[in-house]
C-alpha positions in Angstrom: 88.2 82.6 122.9 86.8 80.5 125.6 89.2 78.3 127.6 87.5 75.1 126.3 87.6 76.2 122.7 88.5 73.3 120.4 90.2 74.3 117.1 89.7 72.1 114.1 88.5 69.3 116.4 92.1 68.9 117.5 93.7 71.7 119.4 92.1 72.4 122.8 92.9 75.8 124.2 93.8 75.5 127.8 94.9 78.9 129.1 96.0 82.3 127.7 99.8 82.7 128.0 100.3 85.9 125.9 98.5 88.7 124.3 99.7 91.3 121.8 98.3 94.0 119.5 97.7 91.4 116.7 96.3 88.4 118.6 96.8 85.9 121.4 98.9 82.9 122.3 97.4 80.0 124.1 98.8 76.9 125.8 96.9 74.1 124.2 96.7 70.3 124.0 97.0 68.5 120.7 94.3 65.9 121.2 95.5 63.8 118.4 99.1 63.4 119.6 98.6 64.0 123.3 101.2 66.8 123.5 101.1 70.4 124.7 101.7 73.0 122.1 101.4 76.8 121.7 98.7 78.2 119.4 99.0 81.7 118.1 95.7 83.1 117.0 96.0 86.2 114.8 93.5 89.0 115.5 90.8 88.8 112.8 90.4 91.8 110.5 87.4 94.0 111.0 84.4 94.1 108.7 85.7 97.3 107.2 88.2 95.3 105.2 87.0 94.3 101.7 86.8 90.7 100.6 89.7 91.0 98.1 92.0 92.3 100.9 90.9 89.5 103.2 91.5 86.9 100.5 95.0 88.2 99.9 95.7 88.2 103.6 94.7 84.6 103.9 96.7 83.5 101.0 99.7 85.4 102.3 99.3 83.8 105.7 99.1 80.3 104.2 102.2 81.0 102.1 104.3 82.4 105.0 103.0 79.7 107.4 104.2 77.0 104.9 107.6 78.8 104.8 107.8 78.8 108.6 106.7 75.2 108.8 109.3 74.1 106.3 112.2 75.3 108.5 113.8 72.4 110.4 116.7 73.5 112.5 117.3 73.2 116.3 117.7 77.0 116.4 114.3 77.8 114.8 111.0 77.4 116.5 109.1 74.5 115.1 105.7 75.2 113.4 103.6 72.1 113.6 100.4 73.3 111.8 98.4 76.2 110.6 95.0 77.0 109.3 91.8 79.0 109.9 89.0 78.5 112.4 85.8 80.5 112.4 87.6 83.4 110.6 90.7 83.3 112.9 94.1 82.5 111.4 96.2 80.3 113.7 99.7 78.8 114.0 100.5 75.7 116.1 104.0 75.7 117.4 106.2 73.9 119.9 105.8 75.1 123.5 109.1 76.4 124.8 110.4 76.5 128.3 112.7 79.4 128.7 113.2 83.2 128.5 113.9 85.5 125.7 117.0 87.7 125.6 115.0 90.8 126.6 113.7 89.0 129.7 117.2 87.7 130.5 118.5 91.2 130.5 115.7 92.3 132.8 116.3 89.3 135.1 119.9 90.5 135.3 118.9 94.0 136.4 119.8 95.4 132.9 123.4 94.3 133.4 125.0 92.6 130.4 125.0 88.8 130.2 128.1 86.8 131.1 130.7 86.8 128.4 130.6 83.0 127.8 126.8 83.2 127.4 127.0 86.1 125.0 129.5 84.2 122.8 127.4 81.0 122.9 124.2 82.9 122.0 126.0 84.6 119.1 127.3 81.3 117.7 123.9 79.6 118.0 122.0 82.4 116.4 124.5 82.7 113.6 124.1 79.0 113.0 120.3 79.3 112.8 120.5 82.3 110.5 122.9 80.5 108.3 120.4 77.8 107.8 117.4 80.0 107.2 119.3 82.3 104.9 120.3 79.3 102.8 116.6 78.6 102.4 116.1 82.2 101.1 114.3 83.4 104.2 115.0 86.8 105.8 113.6 87.4 109.3 113.3 91.2 109.0 112.6 91.8 112.7 115.4 90.2 114.7 115.5 91.6 118.3 116.0 90.3 121.8 112.3 89.5 122.3 112.4 87.2 119.2 115.4 85.1 120.5 114.7 82.5 123.1 117.2 80.7 125.4 115.7 77.5 126.7 116.3 75.8 130.0 118.9 73.5 128.4 120.8 76.3 126.9 119.5 75.9 123.4 118.9 79.2 121.6 115.9 79.6 119.2 114.8 82.3 116.8 111.1 82.9 116.8 108.5 84.3 114.4 110.0 83.5 111.0 107.5 84.2 108.3 105.3 86.3 110.6 107.5 89.3 110.4 107.3 89.3 106.6 103.6 88.6 106.7 103.1 91.7 108.9 105.2 93.8 106.4 103.2 92.6 103.4 99.8 92.9 105.0 100.5 96.5 105.9 100.7 96.4 109.7 104.1 98.1 109.4 103.0 101.5 108.3 105.8 103.9 107.4 107.6 105.8 110.0 106.0 109.2 109.6 105.9 108.3 105.9 109.6 107.9 105.6 109.5 104.5 103.8 110.9 102.6 106.7 110.1 98.9 106.4 109.6 96.2 109.0 111.7 96.5 112.1 112.1 97.8 115.7 114.1 101.1 116.0 116.9 99.9 118.2 117.6 96.9 115.8 116.9 98.3 112.4 119.5 98.2 109.6 120.4 101.4 107.7 118.8 100.0 104.5 115.5 99.4 106.4 115.6 102.9 107.6 116.2 104.3 104.1 113.5 102.1 102.6 116.1 100.2 100.5 116.3 96.6 99.5 116.5 94.2 102.4 118.3 90.9 102.3 120.0 88.5 104.7 122.6 91.1 105.5 119.9 93.2 107.2 119.4 90.3 109.6 123.1 90.3 110.3 123.0 94.0 111.2 120.1 93.4 113.5 122.0 90.6 115.1 124.9 92.9 115.6 122.6 95.3 117.5 121.3 92.4 119.7 124.8 91.1 120.5 126.0 94.7 121.3 123.1 95.0 123.8 123.4 91.7 125.6 127.2 92.2 125.7 127.2 95.8 127.0 123.7 96.3 128.6 122.8 99.1 126.1 122.0 99.2 122.4 124.6 100.6 120.0 122.6 103.8 119.7 121.1 104.4 123.1 119.4 107.7 122.4 116.3 109.2 124.0 114.1 109.4 120.9 113.2 107.3 118.0 114.6 109.6 115.3 117.9 109.9 117.1 118.2 106.1 117.2 117.3 105.8 113.5 119.7 108.5 112.5 122.4 106.8 114.6 121.9 103.6 112.7 122.1 105.5 109.4 124.9 108.0 110.0 126.9 107.4 113.2 129.8 105.0 113.8 129.1 103.0 116.9 131.5 102.9 119.9 133.3 99.5 120.1 131.6 97.2 122.7 134.8 97.1 124.6 134.5 100.8 125.3 131.6 99.8 127.5 133.0 96.5 128.8 136.7 95.9 128.7 136.5 92.2 129.5 134.9 91.4 126.1 137.3 89.5 123.9 138.9 91.4 121.0 137.5 89.0 118.3 134.0 89.6 119.6 134.5 93.4 119.4 135.6 93.2 115.8 132.8 90.8 114.8 130.1 93.1 116.2 131.6 96.2 114.6 131.7 94.4 111.2 128.0 93.4 111.7 127.2 97.0 112.3 128.8 98.3 109.1 126.6 100.9 107.4 126.9 99.3 104.0 125.7 95.7 103.6 128.7 94.8 101.5 131.0 95.6 104.4 129.3 93.1 106.7 130.3 89.4 106.9 129.4 87.7 103.7 126.8 85.5 105.3 125.8 83.9 108.7 127.9 80.9 108.0 131.0 83.1 107.6 129.9 84.8 110.9 129.5 81.5 112.8 133.0 80.4 111.6 134.6 83.7 112.9 132.9 83.3 116.2 134.0 79.7 116.6 137.6 80.5 115.6 137.7 83.4 118.0 136.1 81.3 120.9 138.6 78.4 120.4 141.6 80.4 119.4 142.0 78.4 116.2 143.4 79.8 112.9 140.8 81.2 110.6 140.1 79.6 107.2 140.8 81.6 104.1 137.7 83.5 103.0 135.9 82.0 100.0 134.2 85.3 99.0 137.3 87.3 98.3 136.5 89.6 101.2 138.6 90.1 104.3 136.9 88.2 107.0 138.7 89.6 110.1 138.4 93.3 109.7 140.5 95.7 111.8 138.8 97.6 114.6 136.9 100.6 113.3 138.4 103.9 114.5 135.7 105.9 116.4 136.0 109.7 116.6 134.8 110.8 120.1 132.8 114.0 120.1 134.0 117.0 122.0 132.4 117.8 125.3 128.9 119.2 124.7 129.0 118.4 121.0 125.9 116.5 119.9 126.6 113.0 118.5 123.6 113.2 116.2 122.1 116.1 114.3 120.2 118.5 116.5 116.9 118.1 114.7 116.6 114.5 116.0 116.2 115.7 119.6 112.8 115.9 121.4 111.2 112.7 119.9 110.3 109.6 121.8 112.3 106.4 121.5 110.9 103.0 120.6 111.2 99.9 122.8 114.6 98.4 123.6 115.4 95.4 125.6 117.5 97.2 128.2 114.9 100.0 128.8 114.6 102.0 131.9 111.2 100.5 132.8 111.1 97.7 135.4 110.6 94.2 134.1 107.0 94.2 135.2 106.1 97.4 133.4 107.5 96.8 129.9 105.0 97.6 127.2 104.4 95.5 124.2 106.7 96.4 121.4 104.7 98.8 119.1 106.7 98.4 116.0 106.7 94.6 115.8 103.4 94.4 113.8 102.4 90.7 114.0 105.5 89.9 116.0 104.4 91.9 119.1 105.7 91.0 122.5 103.7 88.2 124.0 103.4 88.3 127.8 104.2 85.0 129.5 105.8 83.5 132.5 108.6 81.0 132.2 106.6 78.8 129.9 106.7 80.5 126.6 105.2 80.0 123.2 107.4 79.6 120.2 107.3 83.2 119.3 108.8 86.5 120.6 107.8 87.0 124.2 107.7 89.7 126.8 107.3 90.0 130.5 104.0 89.7 132.3 102.0 92.9 132.2 101.4 94.5 135.7 98.3 96.2 137.0 97.7 100.0 136.4 98.9 102.7 136.8 102.4 101.6 135.9 101.4 99.5 133.0 99.2 102.3 131.6 102.3 104.5 131.4 104.0 101.8 129.3 100.9 101.4 127.1 100.7 105.1 126.6 104.3 105.1 125.5 103.6 102.2 123.1 100.8 104.2 121.6 103.1 107.2 121.0 105.6 104.9 119.3 102.9 103.4 117.1 101.9 106.9 116.0 105.5 107.9 115.3 105.8 104.7 113.2 102.7 105.7 111.2 100.3 103.1 112.8 97.7 105.8 113.4 94.6 103.6 113.7 96.4 101.1 116.0 97.7 104.0 118.1 94.2 105.3 118.5 93.0 102.0 119.8 95.8 101.9 122.4 95.2 105.5 123.5 91.4 105.0 123.8 91.9 102.0 125.9 94.4 103.7 128.2 92.3 106.9 128.4 89.3 104.8 129.6 91.4 103.0 132.1 93.0 106.2 133.4 89.6 107.9 133.7 88.3 105.1 135.8 91.4 105.0 138.1 92.5 108.6 138.1 89.5 110.7 137.2 88.6 112.6 134.0 90.7 115.7 134.8 93.8 114.0 135.9 96.8 115.2 133.7 97.5 111.6 132.6 93.9 111.0 131.6 94.0 114.3 129.6 97.3 113.3 128.0 95.7 110.1 126.7 92.6 112.0 125.5 95.0 114.4 123.7 96.6 111.6 121.9 93.2 110.1 121.0 92.4 113.5 119.4 95.7 113.5 117.6 95.1 110.1 116.0 91.6 111.0 115.0 92.8 114.1 113.2 95.4 112.1 111.4 93.0 109.4 110.3 90.4 111.8 108.7 88.0 112.0 111.6 88.3 115.8 112.1 84.9 116.4 113.7 85.6 113.7 116.4 89.1 115.1 116.9 87.6 118.6 117.5 85.3 117.3 120.2 88.2 115.4 121.9 90.6 118.4 121.8 87.8 120.6 123.1 87.4 118.3 126.1 91.1 118.2 126.7 91.6 122.0 126.5 88.7 122.6 128.9 90.0 120.0 131.4 93.6 121.3 131.2 92.4 124.9 131.7 90.6 123.9 134.8 93.5 121.9 136.2 96.6 123.6 134.8 95.4 127.1 133.9 94.8 128.9 130.6 98.5 129.7 129.8 100.0 126.3 130.7 101.9 124.9 127.7 99.8 121.7 127.7 96.6 123.8 127.6 97.9 125.8 124.7 98.9 122.6 122.9 95.4 121.4 123.1 94.0 124.8 121.9 96.5 124.8 119.0 95.4 121.3 117.9 91.8 122.5 118.1 92.7 125.3 115.6 94.4 122.8 113.4 91.4 120.6 113.2 89.1 123.6 112.6 91.3 124.2 109.6 90.9 120.6 108.5 87.1 121.2 108.6 87.4 124.3 106.4 86.5 126.6 109.3 89.5 128.8 108.8 88.1 132.0 110.4 87.4 130.1 113.6 90.9 128.5 113.4 92.4 132.0 112.9 90.8 133.2 116.1 92.0 130.3 118.2 95.6 130.6 116.7 95.7 134.3 117.5 94.8 133.7 121.1 97.3 130.9 121.5 100.0 132.9 119.8 99.5 135.9 122.1 99.7 133.6 125.1 102.8 131.8 123.8 104.6 135.0 123.1 103.7 136.4 126.5 104.7 133.3 128.5 107.5 131.7 126.3 108.9 134.5 124.2 108.8 135.1 120.5 111.6 132.6 119.6 110.4 129.6 121.5 109.9 126.6 119.2 106.2 126.3 120.2 105.7 130.0 119.5 107.3 129.6 116.1 105.2 126.5 115.4 102.0 128.5 116.2 103.1 131.4 114.0 103.8 128.9 111.2 100.3 127.4 111.5 98.8 130.9 111.6 100.6 131.8 108.4 99.3 128.6 106.8 95.7 129.4 107.9 96.0 133.0 106.6 96.6 131.7 103.1 93.5 129.6 103.3 91.6 132.7 104.3 92.8 134.4 101.1 95.1 136.8 103.1 98.0 135.9 100.9 100.2 139.0 101.6 99.8 138.6 105.4 100.5 134.8 105.1 103.6 135.4 102.9 105.0 138.0 105.3 104.5 135.9 108.4 105.9 132.8 106.8 109.0 134.7 105.8 109.4 136.0 109.3 109.1 132.5 110.8 111.5 131.0 108.2 114.1 133.8 109.1 113.7 133.1 112.8 114.0 129.3 112.4 117.0 129.8 110.1 118.7 131.9 112.8 117.8 129.6 115.7 117.9 126.1 114.1 119.9 126.5 110.9 118.9 126.9 107.2 118.6 123.2 106.6 116.7 122.2 109.8 113.5 120.3 108.8 111.3 122.9 110.6 113.0 125.7 108.7 112.4 123.8 105.4 108.7 123.2 106.3 108.2 127.0 106.6 110.1 127.7 103.4 107.8 125.2 101.7 104.8 127.2 103.0 106.5 130.4 101.6 106.7 128.7 98.2 103.1 127.6 98.4 101.9 131.1 99.1 104.1 132.5 96.3 102.3 130.2 94.0 98.9 131.3 95.3 100.0 134.9 94.5 101.0 133.8 90.9 104.6 134.5 91.6 105.5 131.1 90.1 109.1 131.8 89.2 109.9 132.6 92.9 107.9 129.6 94.0 109.8 127.4 91.7 113.2 128.6 93.0 112.1 128.2 96.6 110.7 124.7 96.0 113.9 123.7 94.4 115.9 125.0 97.3 113.7 123.1 99.7 114.0 119.9 97.7 117.8 120.1 97.5 118.2 120.8 101.2 115.8 118.0 102.2 117.6 115.5 99.9 120.9 116.4 101.7 119.5 116.3 105.2 116.7 113.7 105.1 117.7 111.7 102.0 116.5 111.6 98.4 113.7 109.2 99.1 112.3 110.9 102.2 108.6 111.8 101.6 109.2 115.4 102.4 111.9 115.5 99.7 109.6 113.9 97.2 106.8 116.3 98.1 109.0 119.2 97.4 109.9 117.7 94.0 106.2 117.3 93.3 105.5 121.0 93.9 108.5 121.9 91.8 106.7 120.1 89.0 103.5 122.1 89.7 105.5 125.3 89.4 107.1 124.3 86.1 103.7 123.5 84.7 102.3 126.9 85.8 105.2 128.6 84.1 104.5 126.8 80.8 107.6 124.6 81.1 105.6 121.4 80.6 108.3 119.4 79.0 110.5 119.9 82.1 107.5 119.1 84.3 106.8 115.9 82.4 110.4 114.6 82.9 110.3 115.5 86.5 107.0 113.7 87.1 108.3 110.7 85.1 111.3 110.4 87.4 109.2 111.1 90.5 106.8 108.3 89.5 109.7 105.9 89.3 111.0 106.9 92.7 107.6 106.8 94.4 106.9 103.4 92.9 110.3 102.1 94.2 109.8 103.6 97.6 106.1 103.2 98.3 104.7 100.9 95.6 102.7 101.4 92.4 99.4 101.9 94.1 100.4 104.3 96.9 98.3 107.5 96.8 101.5 109.6 96.4 102.7 107.5 93.5 99.3 108.0 91.8 99.6 111.7 92.5 102.9 111.8 90.6 101.3 109.8 87.8 98.4 112.3 87.7 100.9 115.2 87.3 102.6 113.2 84.5 99.3 112.9 82.7 98.3 116.5 83.1 101.6 117.6 81.5 101.2 115.1 78.6 97.9 117.0 77.9 99.6 120.4 78.1 102.0 119.1 75.4 98.9 118.1 73.3 99.8 114.4 73.6 96.2 113.7 74.4 96.0 110.0 73.5 98.8 109.3 76.0 97.3 111.7 78.5 93.9 110.0 78.3 95.5 106.6 78.7 97.4 107.7 81.8 94.3 109.4 83.3 92.2 106.2 82.8 94.8 104.0 84.5 95.3 106.4 87.5 91.5 106.8 87.8 91.0 103.0 88.0 93.8 102.6 90.6 92.5 105.5 92.7 89.0 104.1 92.6 90.3 100.8 93.9 92.7 102.2 96.5 90.8 105.3 97.7 87.2 104.6 96.7 85.0 106.0 93.9 84.0 109.2 95.9 87.5 110.2 97.1 88.4 113.7 95.9 91.6 112.4 94.2 89.5 109.8 92.3 87.1 112.5 91.1 90.0 114.7 90.0 91.3 111.8 87.9 87.9 111.2 86.5 87.6 114.8 85.5 91.0 114.5 83.8 89.6 111.6 81.8 86.8 113.8 80.7 89.2 116.6 79.8 91.2 114.2 77.6 88.0 112.9 75.9 86.9 116.5 75.2 90.2 117.5 73.6 89.9 114.4 71.4 86.4 115.5 70.4 84.6 112.7 72.2 82.2 115.0 74.0 79.4 112.5 74.5 81.8 110.2 76.5 83.2 113.3 78.3 79.7 114.3 79.4 79.2 111.0 81.2 82.3 111.6 83.3 81.7 115.3 83.9 78.2 114.5 85.1 79.4 111.6 87.4 82.0 113.9 89.0 79.4 116.7 89.6 76.9 114.2 91.1 79.5 112.7 93.4 80.7 116.1 94.6 77.1 117.2 95.2 76.4 114.1 97.3 79.6 114.5 99.4 80.1 118.3 99.5 76.6 119.7 98.9 75.1 121.5 95.8 76.6 124.9 96.7 80.2 123.8 97.4 82.7 125.6 95.0 84.0 122.2 93.8 80.5 121.1 93.0 79.7 124.3 91.2 83.0 124.0 89.1 82.0 120.5 88.1 78.5 121.7 87.1 80.2 124.4 85.0 82.3 121.7 83.3 79.1 119.7 82.6 77.4 122.8 81.1 80.4 123.5 78.9 80.3 120.0 77.6 76.6 120.3 76.8 77.4 123.4 74.8 80.0 121.4 72.8 77.3 118.9 72.0 74.9 121.6 70.8 72.5 121.1 73.7 72.4 124.9 74.4 69.1 125.0 76.3 70.3 122.4 78.8 73.6 124.3 79.1 72.0 127.6 79.7 69.7 126.2 82.4 72.6 124.6 84.1 74.6 127.8 84.0 71.6 129.7 85.6 71.4 127.1 88.4 75.1 127.5 89.1 74.8 131.3 89.2 71.9 131.1 91.5 73.7 128.8 93.9 76.8 131.1 93.9 74.6 134.1 94.7 73.3 132.5 97.9 74.8 133.7 101.2 77.5 131.3 102.6 78.1 129.8 99.1 81.3 130.1 97.1 84.9 131.0 97.9 
């Protein structure tokens, strides 16, 4: 937007004071009232978004903006106005003079804030939350960057409504599909991590994390990777703040530990209760009797200290990259925008700050590029693949200009670009990107360097995505030989390559070889990592899949059940990997003719998927498809047809009419119609499936030929034998051509 841009003939944008992944913040002048304000302009959606989605977005924005504007409390940023100008949604807020808590920690060289300031901030934030919670509003993304301390000492919470808007619009993609809702890793409540119901007590937990950090200088779970942080929130009792800083008052120690209780019911009843406890502790007065029947002043939580060398968190959480925290190791000038904040991203400002979460001013490359690269990694780990790709492309281009195309940092960014492309369905583009990276790393680092091999291995993975399994096999074999030679047979990267090779062998039809290799990898991972390590379970899942391909369904069923039970114990019952194993258990039951059991499994799985991911999530629809298939196997064809029709309509809306899953559902509709003797209607669907597959896959693709066979069979049932014979001949001819068929 130009500096002289006038919004709605009223708000004149003067200068840009902040920019984040979802938009910009401008210092502006309200021409009507003659005052300076902050205008937050949300980044417009691209043309790829359909009109109905955009309409829902605008309505959600208006609704949440009204909520934010309705909040009138000295501890909440004032929203003056909102609207839309030339397709850009905007909020007009008070312009604040001050620093957010993240900046205050950085100003203090990452040392904790003075005790009186910490207690004062705690009391003011509790007061503001007490007010907003009474209005039925939950923030969902409370963190140091969203809490401002003004020049006069007033503390304000920023971005109410916007956090929930980001969640509902979908900018808060699941953390590797785990069902984790809105939040930033260092400040997320256990119920957010588990994908459970979030209420005002989640804000109280996040506040506990914030207070812990500003009081001690470190978050309660100061681990080196995001998964370790999240597992810490979920499973680990935090050390008392006074273990880090003995001068903290005892009442504050107890308050923070109560806020950090794993179960919402064990936290303070509400923010009003919390504020009263802080006020009583600060003044030394006697506490009032609790009105909720709960004990307000809980005793200190005993903390078992781990033995020397003993990991405080499960070993499988190691090796992953952490999300942003206020007291990070990066210097103040190099802090990246918070990748997990969705619409509440860090907004770079000086001392004059808009009424939203703010971050420090971004420096010049190369230091800032390292921070942005890290932000891109965190976006990917939180499931924001498309946004991560945008970040990595930008960083790669900047690094190429400043460092050169073959610099390791440039190639690292290019590698991540390829990774995001492969995870967003752009396999051909990913293949080109990984090819460039592999060649560059070979020139600079050598053919056997681990980073060169990583790029080669991803090349093989993408070749498999493209169905080029023989070429993938050749690349995997070369990489595996190099890894075994340079790293040894038991190195995690060697085992990962062998796992991928086993997977690819099954796609080549070499099922015995695939099964044998997968069993070997599973045994090695069990020995090195443990029987319930997620990597071990991934390989056992592949063993089960290959057993199914070999028609050894009883063994496949047993293995899938073992994997599902272990994942439920280690990852949680609602983890997508656990749910995936349950889905495959249903497939095995169906193949064994145990359709009644499969039906009940899919019914329960559909309920769980709906609760965790929503009724229109592709995995929810996959579970419903399994339910419908087994209704048919039980000859309950009217119910099966109704289920297939509903799933088909939803898949067409969510995935598109030509998506393979949509076509599978449409075929299931045709199957149901056929069993009900409605062959003329069935023909319409069979033909539509065949034509769609021919357009997308080509006339000789096995799936297209199978669809044409379905169409020919339907013609036979209608007595149109000549047309059926002609179609059978065409299918046979196409199958006989070189390069066609399985």
